[in-house]
C-alpha positions as CSV (number, residue, x, y, z in Angstrom):
1,X,73.2,29.0,1.5
2,X,69.6,28.6,-0.4
3,X,69.0,30.5,-3.0
4,X,66.2,33.2,-3.7
5,X,64.2,31.3,-5.7
6,X,64.4,28.0,-3.4
7,X,63.3,30.6,-0.7
8,X,60.7,32.2,-2.5
9,X,59.3,28.6,-3.5
10,X,59.2,27.9,0.4
11,X,57.6,30.8,1.5
12,X,54.7,30.4,-0.9
13,X,54.7,26.9,0.4
14,X,54.4,27.6,3.6
15,X,52.1,30.2,3.3
16,X,49.8,28.2,1.7
17,X,50.1,25.5,4.1
18,X,49.3,28.4,6.9
19,X,45.8,29.4,5.4
20,X,44.8,25.9,4.6
21,X,45.4,24.9,8.1
22,X,43.6,28.3,9.3
23,X,40.8,27.2,6.7
24,X,40.4,24.0,8.5
25,X,40.3,25.3,12.2
26,X,37.8,28.2,11.2
27,X,35.6,25.5,9.6
28,X,35.9,23.4,13.0
29,X,34.7,26.2,15.0
30,X,31.2,26.2,13.1
31,X,28.5,24.4,13.9
32,X,28.2,22.2,11.5
33,X,30.3,19.0,10.9
34,X,33.0,18.8,8.7
35,X,31.8,15.5,7.0
36,X,29.5,15.8,4.4
37,X,25.6,15.2,5.4
38,X,22.8,13.9,3.1
39,X,21.4,17.2,2.7
40,X,19.2,17.1,6.3
41,X,20.9,19.4,8.5
42,X,23.3,17.3,11.1
43,X,21.1,17.3,14.6
44,X,18.2,15.5,12.5
45,X,20.3,13.2,10.5
46,X,22.0,11.9,14.0
47,X,18.7,11.5,15.4
48,X,17.5,9.6,11.9
49,X,20.3,7.3,11.4
50,X,21.3,5.6,14.4
51,X,24.1,2.4,12.6
52,X,26.3,2.9,10.3
53,X,25.8,1.3,7.1
54,X,28.6,-0.7,7.0
55,X,27.7,-1.7,10.6
56,X,23.6,-2.4,9.7
57,X,25.1,-4.3,6.7
58,X,27.3,-6.7,8.3
59,X,24.4,-7.7,10.9
60,X,21.6,-8.7,8.8
61,X,24.4,-10.7,6.3
62,X,25.4,-12.5,9.8
63,X,22.3,-12.8,11.0
64,X,20.8,-14.1,7.2
65,X,17.5,-12.3,8.3
66,X,16.3,-9.6,5.2
67,X,14.9,-6.9,7.2
68,X,13.0,-5.6,4.5
69,X,11.0,-8.8,4.0
70,X,7.8,-10.1,6.2
71,X,7.8,-12.2,8.8
72,X,5.1,-14.4,10.8
73,X,6.6,-13.7,14.6
74,X,5.6,-10.3,15.7
75,X,8.5,-7.9,17.2
76,X,6.2,-5.2,18.8
77,X,5.4,-6.4,22.6
78,X,2.0,-7.1,22.7
79,X,2.1,-6.0,26.7
80,X,3.5,-2.2,26.3
81,X,2.2,1.0,27.7
82,X,-0.6,2.3,25.5
83,X,-1.9,4.4,27.5
84,X,-2.8,8.2,26.5
85,X,0.0,10.9,26.0
86,X,-0.6,14.7,26.0
87,X,0.3,16.3,22.8
88,X,3.4,18.4,24.4
89,X,5.1,15.1,25.4
90,X,6.1,14.6,21.3
91,X,7.0,18.7,21.0
92,X,10.5,19.0,19.4
93,X,12.2,22.0,18.1
94,X,15.1,22.3,16.0
95,X,16.9,25.6,15.0
96,X,18.7,25.5,11.5
97,X,21.1,28.7,12.0
98,X,21.5,29.7,8.0
99,X,22.2,33.1,9.1
100,X,25.0,32.2,11.4
101,X,26.5,30.1,9.8
102,X,27.7,30.4,6.1
103,X,28.9,26.8,5.1
104,X,25.5,25.6,6.4
105,X,24.1,27.1,3.5
106,X,25.8,25.0,1.2
107,X,22.8,22.6,1.7
108,X,20.3,25.0,1.7
109,X,21.0,28.0,-0.8
110,X,20.3,27.8,-4.4
111,X,22.6,28.7,-7.5
112,X,20.4,32.1,-7.0
113,X,21.1,32.3,-3.3
114,X,17.2,31.8,-2.7
115,X,16.3,28.8,0.2
116,X,15.9,25.7,-1.3
117,X,12.5,24.3,-0.4
118,X,13.2,20.6,-1.3
119,X,15.9,20.5,1.9
120,X,13.3,22.2,4.0
121,X,10.8,19.2,3.5
122,X,13.3,16.9,3.8
123,X,14.1,18.5,7.4
124,X,10.3,18.3,8.0
125,X,9.7,14.7,7.1
126,X,12.7,13.7,9.1
127,X,11.6,16.2,12.5
128,X,8.0,14.3,11.8
129,X,9.9,10.9,12.5
130,X,11.7,12.3,15.6
131,X,8.2,13.4,16.9
132,X,6.5,10.1,15.6
133,X,8.9,7.9,17.9
134,X,8.8,10.5,21.0
135,X,5.1,9.3,20.9
136,X,5.2,5.4,20.0
137,X,8.4,4.4,21.5
138,X,11.3,2.5,19.8
139,X,9.4,-1.2,19.4
140,X,7.6,-0.1,16.6
141,X,8.1,0.7,12.9
142,X,6.9,4.6,12.1
143,X,6.6,5.5,8.2
144,X,5.5,8.1,6.6
145,X,2.1,7.2,5.1
146,X,1.2,11.4,3.2
147,X,1.7,14.7,3.7
148,X,-1.0,17.1,3.7
149,X,-1.2,20.5,1.6
150,X,2.1,22.9,2.3
151,X,1.3,26.7,1.3
152,X,3.3,29.6,1.9
153,X,2.0,31.3,4.8
154,X,4.3,34.6,4.7
155,X,7.4,34.4,2.4
156,X,10.5,35.2,3.4
157,X,12.4,38.2,2.9
158,X,16.3,37.6,3.6
159,X,18.1,34.6,4.8
160,X,17.5,33.8,8.7
161,X,18.0,31.4,11.5
162,X,15.1,29.0,10.9
163,X,12.8,27.1,13.4
164,X,11.4,23.8,12.7
165,X,9.0,22.7,15.3
166,X,5.9,20.8,16.0
167,X,4.1,17.9,17.3
168,X,1.5,15.0,17.5
169,X,-2.2,16.6,17.3
170,X,-4.3,14.0,16.3
171,X,-4.1,9.9,17.3
172,X,-7.1,7.9,18.3
173,X,-5.2,4.8,19.6
174,X,-5.2,3.3,15.9
175,X,-2.1,2.9,13.9
176,X,-1.7,6.2,12.3
177,X,-1.1,9.9,14.0
178,X,-0.9,13.1,12.1
179,X,2.0,15.5,13.1
180,X,1.5,19.2,13.0
181,X,4.6,21.0,11.9
182,X,5.8,24.8,11.3
183,X,8.8,26.8,10.2
184,X,9.2,29.9,11.4
185,X,11.8,32.6,11.5
186,X,13.5,31.8,14.6
187,X,12.8,34.0,17.8
188,X,15.1,35.3,20.3
189,X,15.7,33.8,23.4
190,X,12.6,33.8,25.8
191,X,10.3,35.4,23.1
192,X,7.5,33.2,21.2
193,X,7.1,33.0,16.8
194,X,5.0,35.8,15.8
195,X,2.4,34.9,13.1
196,X,4.1,37.1,10.4
197,X,7.0,35.5,11.1
198,X,5.7,31.9,10.3
199,X,6.7,30.5,6.5
200,X,4.6,27.5,6.3
201,X,2.6,25.3,8.2
202,X,1.7,21.4,7.3
203,X,0.9,18.3,8.8
204,X,2.4,14.5,8.3
205,X,0.4,11.4,8.3
206,X,2.6,8.6,10.0
207,X,1.7,5.3,10.4
208,X,3.2,2.3,13.2
209,X,4.0,-1.1,11.7
210,X,5.4,-4.1,13.4
211,X,9.2,-4.2,12.5
212,X,8.9,-8.0,11.7
213,X,5.4,-8.5,10.0
214,X,5.0,-5.1,8.6
215,X,1.4,-4.7,9.8
216,X,0.1,-2.0,11.6
217,X,-0.1,-1.8,15.3
218,X,-1.9,0.1,17.5
219,X,0.1,3.2,19.2
220,X,-0.9,5.6,22.2
221,X,-4.1,8.1,21.6
222,X,-3.5,11.9,22.1
223,X,-4.6,13.7,25.5
224,X,-6.7,16.8,24.9
225,X,-6.8,19.2,27.4
226,X,-6.8,22.7,26.5
227,X,-9.3,24.5,24.1
228,X,-6.1,24.8,21.6
229,X,-5.5,21.3,21.4
230,X,-9.5,20.5,21.0
231,X,-8.8,22.6,17.9
232,X,-5.8,21.1,16.6
233,X,-7.3,17.5,17.3
234,X,-10.8,18.3,15.4
235,X,-8.8,19.2,12.9
236,X,-6.6,16.6,12.2
237,X,-10.5,14.3,12.6
238,X,-11.6,16.8,9.9
239,X,-8.7,16.0,7.6
240,X,-8.6,12.3,8.1
241,X,-12.5,12.3,7.1
242,X,-11.7,15.0,4.2
243,X,-9.3,12.1,3.0
244,X,-11.5,9.4,3.5
245,X,-14.4,11.5,1.2
246,X,-12.1,12.4,-1.7
247,X,-11.2,8.6,-2.1
248,X,-14.5,7.7,-2.6
249,X,-14.9,10.2,-5.3
250,X,-11.4,9.3,-6.8
251,X,-11.7,9.0,-10.5
252,X,-11.0,5.7,-10.3
253,X,-13.9,4.8,-8.9
254,X,-16.5,7.6,-10.4
255,X,-16.5,9.1,-14.3
256,X,-16.2,12.4,-14.4
257,X,-19.4,14.7,-13.3
258,X,-21.5,16.6,-16.0
259,X,-19.6,19.9,-15.6
260,X,-15.9,18.0,-16.3
261,X,-17.8,15.9,-19.2
262,X,-18.7,19.2,-20.9
263,X,-15.3,20.5,-20.5
264,X,-13.8,17.3,-21.8
265,X,-16.2,17.6,-24.9
266,X,-15.5,21.6,-25.3
267,X,-11.4,20.7,-25.3
268,X,-11.7,17.9,-27.8
269,X,-13.9,20.3,-30.3
270,X,-10.8,23.1,-30.0
271,X,-8.5,20.0,-31.0
272,X,-10.6,19.5,-33.9
273,X,-10.6,23.4,-34.7
274,X,-7.1,23.5,-35.0
275,X,-6.5,20.5,-37.0
276,X,-9.4,21.6,-39.4
277,X,-7.7,22.7,-42.9
278,X,-11.0,24.6,-43.8
279,X,-10.8,26.7,-40.2
280,X,-8.5,29.3,-40.0
281,X,-8.2,28.9,-36.1
282,X,-4.9,27.5,-35.2
283,X,-3.3,26.2,-32.2
284,X,-1.4,29.4,-30.4
285,X,2.3,29.3,-29.5
286,X,1.2,29.9,-25.7
287,X,-1.2,26.3,-26.1
288,X,1.4,23.4,-25.5
289,X,0.3,19.8,-25.6
290,X,0.6,17.6,-22.5
291,X,2.7,14.6,-24.3
292,X,5.2,16.8,-24.8
293,X,5.8,18.2,-21.2
294,X,6.8,15.1,-19.4
295,X,10.6,14.8,-17.8
296,X,12.1,11.7,-16.1
297,X,14.3,10.8,-14.1
298,X,16.0,7.8,-12.7
299,X,18.2,7.1,-9.7
300,X,19.7,4.0,-7.4
301,X,19.0,4.5,-4.0
302,X,22.3,4.7,-1.9
303,X,22.4,4.1,2.1
304,X,23.5,7.7,2.7
305,X,19.5,8.6,2.2
306,X,18.1,5.5,4.6
307,X,15.6,6.0,7.6
308,X,16.2,4.8,11.0
309,X,15.7,1.3,10.4
310,X,18.7,1.3,7.7
311,X,16.9,-0.8,4.9
312,X,14.7,1.9,3.2
313,X,14.4,5.3,2.1
314,X,13.4,8.0,4.2
315,X,10.3,9.8,2.7
316,X,11.8,13.5,3.3
317,X,14.2,12.4,0.1
318,X,11.5,11.8,-2.0
319,X,9.7,15.0,-1.1
320,X,13.1,16.7,-2.4
321,X,13.9,14.8,-5.5
322,X,9.8,15.2,-6.6
323,X,10.1,19.0,-5.7
324,X,13.1,19.2,-7.9
325,X,12.3,17.5,-11.2
326,X,8.7,19.4,-10.7
327,X,10.6,22.4,-10.5
328,X,12.7,21.9,-13.8
329,X,9.3,20.6,-15.6
330,X,7.7,23.6,-14.7
331,X,10.6,26.2,-15.8
332,X,11.2,24.2,-19.1
333,X,7.7,24.4,-20.0
334,X,7.3,27.8,-19.0
335,X,10.5,29.2,-20.0
336,X,10.7,31.0,-16.8
337,X,11.4,30.9,-13.3
338,X,8.8,29.3,-11.3
339,X,7.5,30.2,-8.0
340,X,6.3,27.4,-5.4
341,X,2.9,27.9,-4.0
342,X,1.7,24.3,-2.9
343,X,2.2,20.8,-2.3
344,X,-0.9,19.3,-2.2
345,X,-2.2,16.3,-0.4
346,X,0.4,13.5,-1.4
347,X,0.3,9.6,-0.4
348,X,3.3,7.3,0.0
349,X,2.2,4.2,-1.3
350,X,5.3,1.5,-1.0
351,X,8.5,1.9,0.5
352,X,11.6,2.6,-1.3
353,X,14.5,-0.3,-0.1
354,X,18.2,0.6,0.0
355,X,19.4,-0.4,-3.6
356,X,16.5,-0.2,-5.9
357,X,15.7,2.2,-8.9
358,X,13.7,5.2,-8.3
359,X,11.8,6.1,-11.2
360,X,10.3,9.4,-11.6
361,X,7.9,11.1,-14.4
362,X,6.9,14.7,-13.7
363,X,4.0,16.0,-16.4
364,X,2.4,19.3,-16.6
365,X,-1.2,18.0,-15.5
366,X,-3.1,21.5,-15.4
367,X,-2.7,25.6,-15.9
368,X,-5.1,28.3,-14.4
369,X,-6.4,30.1,-16.2
370,X,-7.2,27.1,-17.8
371,X,-7.9,26.9,-21.8
372,X,-11.6,26.5,-21.9
373,X,-13.9,27.0,-18.7
374,X,-17.9,26.8,-18.5
375,X,-20.0,29.9,-18.0
376,X,-20.8,28.3,-14.3
377,X,-17.3,27.8,-13.7
378,X,-16.4,31.8,-15.2
379,X,-18.7,32.8,-12.6
380,X,-17.4,31.1,-9.5
381,X,-13.6,31.3,-10.6
382,X,-13.9,35.1,-9.0
383,X,-15.3,33.5,-6.0
384,X,-11.8,30.9,-5.4
385,X,-9.0,33.0,-6.8
386,X,-9.2,31.8,-10.2
387,X,-9.0,34.1,-13.6
388,X,-11.9,34.3,-15.9
389,X,-11.6,32.9,-19.1
390,X,-12.5,35.9,-20.6
391,X,-9.1,37.5,-18.7
392,X,-7.0,34.8,-19.8
393,X,-5.5,36.1,-22.5
394,X,-4.5,39.4,-21.1
395,X,-3.5,37.3,-18.0
396,X,0.2,38.2,-16.5
397,X,0.3,35.1,-14.2
398,X,-0.5,31.4,-14.4
399,X,-0.5,28.4,-12.2
400,X,0.7,25.5,-13.4
401,X,0.3,22.4,-11.7
402,X,3.3,19.5,-11.9
403,X,2.0,15.9,-11.3
404,X,5.0,13.5,-10.4
405,X,4.0,9.9,-10.7
406,X,6.8,7.9,-8.8
407,X,7.9,3.9,-9.4
408,X,10.4,1.7,-8.0
409,X,12.1,-1.5,-9.2
410,X,14.5,-3.8,-7.4
411,X,18.2,-3.8,-9.4
412,X,17.2,-6.6,-11.4
413,X,14.0,-4.9,-13.2
414,X,11.7,-8.1,-12.3
415,X,9.3,-6.4,-9.9
416,X,7.8,-2.7,-10.2
417,X,5.9,-1.0,-7.7
418,X,4.0,2.7,-7.6
419,X,5.7,4.5,-4.4
420,X,3.2,7.5,-5.1
421,X,1.4,10.9,-6.7
422,X,3.0,14.1,-5.9
423,X,1.2,17.3,-7.4
424,X,3.1,20.6,-7.4
425,X,1.7,24.2,-7.9
426,X,4.1,26.6,-9.3
427,X,2.9,30.6,-10.4
428,X,5.0,31.5,-13.6
429,X,4.8,35.2,-15.0
430,X,3.6,33.8,-18.4
431,X,0.2,33.1,-20.1
432,X,0.6,29.8,-20.9
433,X,-1.7,26.7,-21.2
434,X,-1.9,23.2,-21.7
435,X,-4.0,20.8,-23.6
436,X,-4.5,17.0,-23.2
437,X,-5.1,14.8,-26.3
438,X,-6.0,11.2,-24.8
439,X,-8.4,9.9,-22.9
440,X,-5.7,8.8,-19.9
441,X,-4.7,12.8,-20.2
442,X,-8.0,14.4,-19.9
443,X,-8.4,12.2,-16.4
444,X,-5.1,13.6,-15.6
445,X,-6.3,16.9,-16.4
446,X,-9.9,16.7,-14.1
447,X,-8.0,15.2,-11.1
448,X,-5.9,18.0,-11.2
449,X,-8.4,20.6,-12.1
450,X,-10.1,19.1,-8.5
451,X,-6.7,20.2,-7.0
452,X,-6.5,23.6,-8.6
453,X,-9.9,24.3,-6.9
454,X,-8.8,23.4,-3.6
455,X,-5.6,25.3,-3.9
456,X,-7.6,28.6,-5.1
457,X,-9.8,27.8,-2.2
458,X,-6.6,28.0,0.0
459,X,-4.9,31.1,-1.3
460,X,-8.5,32.9,-0.6
461,X,-8.1,31.4,2.9
462,X,-11.4,29.7,2.8
463,X,-9.6,26.7,4.4
464,X,-5.9,27.0,6.2
465,X,-3.7,23.9,6.4
466,X,-3.4,24.8,10.2
467,X,-7.1,25.4,10.8
468,X,-6.7,29.3,11.4
469,X,-8.2,32.3,9.4
470,X,-5.1,33.3,7.4
471,X,-4.3,33.8,3.8
472,X,-1.8,31.5,2.3
473,X,0.4,33.3,0.0
474,X,-0.4,33.0,-3.8
475,X,3.6,33.4,-5.2
476,X,3.5,37.0,-6.7
477,X,5.4,38.6,-3.6
478,X,9.4,38.6,-3.6
479,X,10.8,36.2,-1.8
480,X,14.4,34.3,-0.6
481,X,12.9,31.0,-1.1
482,X,12.6,29.1,-4.3
């Protein structure tokens, strides 16, 4: 006969085993898979990654060909069909059931229960890849070349199912295409998305390459049929021309203009005042030197984050990593919780190979309102959403722009390549200002100032990423996102 102690022990073990089995069974009823993912919604991951890593690696070892290196033999068929395609041919929609599946929230919510925007950015890049291949077919390699400005249109007030959708809206038949994307509160079956339910809109620029030569290849142009499609195509053309114009006026090609030179001189004089023993003016506590704001990270690139061609990291992972480092940098700088305002147009310069080491450096590049301003700038500030300097000391909020510089090195650290620059703007409930010291820092400041002016114009609705007249969110309203 078993003792009462043995029976109690056996009963507890049986109950524990039953609860565990019940949890497993319950877990399997959810929409998300039991296996861990890379942070991207499972449906998008399955579309992006077609071959298990071990199989791709063994094939590469067996063939003796490194797919990361260029070849002289083109792999894209020269006689493929390049006839125009409708925008609707590439349309794709995915619903992320955040309100229905609590387990799915493990990948999408932060410690405060807010939706992680970095994960949404990663999903958007994965979706743009799906859309791009629906337009080009599988015979080319398509990579993310750039992401245009992302702003919040209408902040979410509660966790809800999210609909991610998009299509190719600009393609002339050359190698690049613009993909317009939207994140919105998922509508009920048979209903359309309402304007007030749109969380964000943005555009990704994708470029098609020959898988072997890595050279650009022609793709199908877009067929424009309706007035709305003409508007979207014209907007894509406008964005393309704007990128070319900005490239011509970059600080690497032109010196700062007269107003910017005056501001640099004024800040230099302010520094002299701070260090002059005969001058009673001293650096205020809310003024921080740029050199002290830097934050670094390094990470080896694992196969988990590869693109569909298996040996390169997909762009969405870089967006997620840069966003989270920018968030940390803004928080450390302001000693407060920042709120995302915008991601400025950013370019991906070089691919990031699996197995390489990614280095990121975050710097506070600009604060709005700035430390010094000119009379003309103060007058213009009231028109574009900035706070004039005479109100700066009483400003409750500061827009903080974080610049992320990224580079990649092979594991032996014998080769280094830049992979892109990313510029994020956050709002903090604090009056704090940045001050550059060196000429290099002043150039970072001037470049960021130009970006800040474009962000201010966007916030006032003078320009919209989707071409409409909506006024993007300025970050001051409570929301359920970061």
